[in-house]
C-alpha positions as CSV (number, residue, x, y, z in Angstrom):
1,M,-27.9,-85.6,6.5
2,Q,-28.9,-82.2,7.9
3,Q,-32.3,-80.9,7.1
4,P,-32.2,-77.5,5.2
5,D,-33.6,-74.4,6.9
6,P,-37.0,-73.3,5.8
7,L,-37.3,-70.4,3.4
8,I,-36.9,-67.0,5.0
9,L,-40.2,-65.7,3.6
10,S,-42.1,-68.7,4.9
11,S,-40.4,-68.2,8.3
12,I,-41.4,-64.6,8.5
13,L,-45.0,-65.2,7.6
14,R,-45.2,-68.0,10.2
15,G,-43.4,-66.0,12.9
16,K,-40.4,-68.3,13.4
17,C,-37.0,-67.7,14.9
18,P,-34.6,-65.7,12.7
19,E,-31.7,-68.0,13.7
20,C,-33.0,-71.5,13.2
21,R,-36.4,-70.7,11.5
22,N,-38.1,-73.4,13.4
23,G,-39.0,-72.1,16.9
24,S,-41.8,-69.7,17.5
25,I,-41.1,-66.0,18.2
26,Y,-44.5,-65.4,20.0
27,V,-45.9,-66.7,23.2
28,N,-49.4,-67.2,21.7
29,K,-49.6,-69.3,18.5
30,G,-52.5,-67.1,17.2
31,V,-53.3,-63.4,17.4
32,F,-56.1,-64.0,20.0
33,P,-56.4,-62.8,22.7
34,L,-55.4,-59.4,21.4
35,K,-53.7,-58.4,24.6
36,G,-50.9,-60.9,24.0
37,T,-50.7,-60.6,20.2
38,L,-47.2,-59.1,20.2
39,K,-45.8,-60.8,23.3
40,T,-42.5,-62.5,22.3
41,V,-40.7,-65.4,24.0
42,E,-37.4,-64.6,25.8
43,Y,-35.5,-67.4,24.0
44,C,-36.2,-69.6,21.0
45,A,-37.3,-73.1,22.3
46,T,-35.3,-74.8,19.5
47,C,-32.0,-73.0,19.3
48,K,-32.0,-70.9,22.5
49,H,-31.4,-67.7,20.4
50,R,-32.4,-64.6,22.3
51,I,-35.6,-63.1,20.8
52,N,-36.8,-60.6,23.4
53,A,-33.9,-58.2,24.0
54,G,-36.0,-55.6,25.8
55,S,-39.5,-54.6,26.6
56,D,-42.3,-55.6,24.3
57,S,-43.9,-52.2,24.7
58,A,-40.8,-49.9,24.3
59,P,-41.5,-46.7,22.3
60,G,-39.0,-47.6,19.6
61,I,-40.6,-50.9,18.8
62,N,-44.0,-49.3,18.7
63,Y,-42.8,-46.7,16.2
64,A,-41.1,-49.3,14.0
65,I,-44.2,-51.5,14.0
66,S,-46.3,-48.5,13.1
67,V,-44.1,-47.7,10.1
68,V,-44.0,-51.3,8.8
69,V,-47.9,-51.6,9.3
70,Y,-48.2,-48.3,7.3
71,V,-46.1,-49.6,4.4
72,L,-48.1,-52.9,4.4
73,A,-51.4,-51.0,4.3
74,V,-50.1,-48.7,1.5
75,I,-49.2,-51.8,-0.5
76,F,-52.7,-53.2,0.1
77,Y,-54.4,-49.8,-0.8
78,A,-52.3,-49.5,-4.0
79,G,-53.4,-53.0,-5.1
80,S,-57.1,-52.3,-4.5
81,W,-56.8,-48.8,-6.0
82,G,-55.3,-50.2,-9.2
83,L,-58.3,-52.4,-9.7
84,T,-60.7,-49.5,-9.9
85,Y,-58.9,-46.5,-11.3
86,K,-60.8,-46.4,-14.6
87,D,-64.3,-45.9,-13.1
88,N,-65.7,-43.7,-10.4
89,S,-65.7,-46.3,-7.6
90,Y,-62.5,-45.1,-6.0
91,I,-64.5,-44.1,-2.9
92,Q,-65.9,-47.6,-2.5
93,A,-62.4,-49.1,-3.0
94,F,-61.1,-46.7,-0.3
95,I,-63.8,-47.7,2.1
96,F,-63.4,-51.4,1.3
97,S,-59.6,-51.2,1.7
98,T,-59.9,-49.3,5.0
99,V,-62.3,-52.0,6.5
100,I,-60.0,-54.8,5.3
101,V,-56.9,-53.1,6.8
102,L,-58.7,-52.6,10.1
103,L,-59.8,-56.2,10.2
104,L,-56.3,-57.4,9.4
105,Q,-54.7,-55.1,11.9
106,P,-53.7,-57.8,14.5
107,W,-52.0,-59.9,11.8
108,L,-50.4,-56.9,10.2
109,M,-48.9,-55.8,13.5
110,R,-47.6,-59.3,14.2
111,L,-46.1,-59.5,10.7
112,S,-44.5,-56.1,11.1
113,K,-42.9,-57.1,14.4
114,T,-41.6,-60.2,12.8
115,I,-40.1,-58.2,10.0
116,Y,-38.5,-55.9,12.5
117,I,-37.0,-58.8,14.4
118,Y,-35.6,-60.3,11.2
119,L,-34.1,-56.9,10.2
120,F,-32.4,-56.2,13.5
121,A,-31.7,-59.7,15.0
122,K,-28.2,-60.4,16.0
123,F,-27.1,-63.8,14.6
124,H,-24.5,-66.1,16.2
């Protein structure tokens, strides 16, 4: 009996291959060291699906990652803004949200690259 593929949302959050959803997309398992946070493998170790179709630092991918990080940050800001809209603490909420988004930046960048790969991956 064949084992079912993991859920797509779970695979995106864990940075797994879009084809088999088991092999890792990234060279490093974690985001540290920061220099290698977005470094992807050439091929999936499990299914041999090509992950890295070009340069990891191409201008197009950097723009796409920036857009997705921006959308994720706006979602976070909207959530924290909604908690404090009735009182005058919106400045504290903005400062708190900004600090949190800056601290989460490596994970947000990695998540945005994974989303980008899932959106534009060519499947067999």
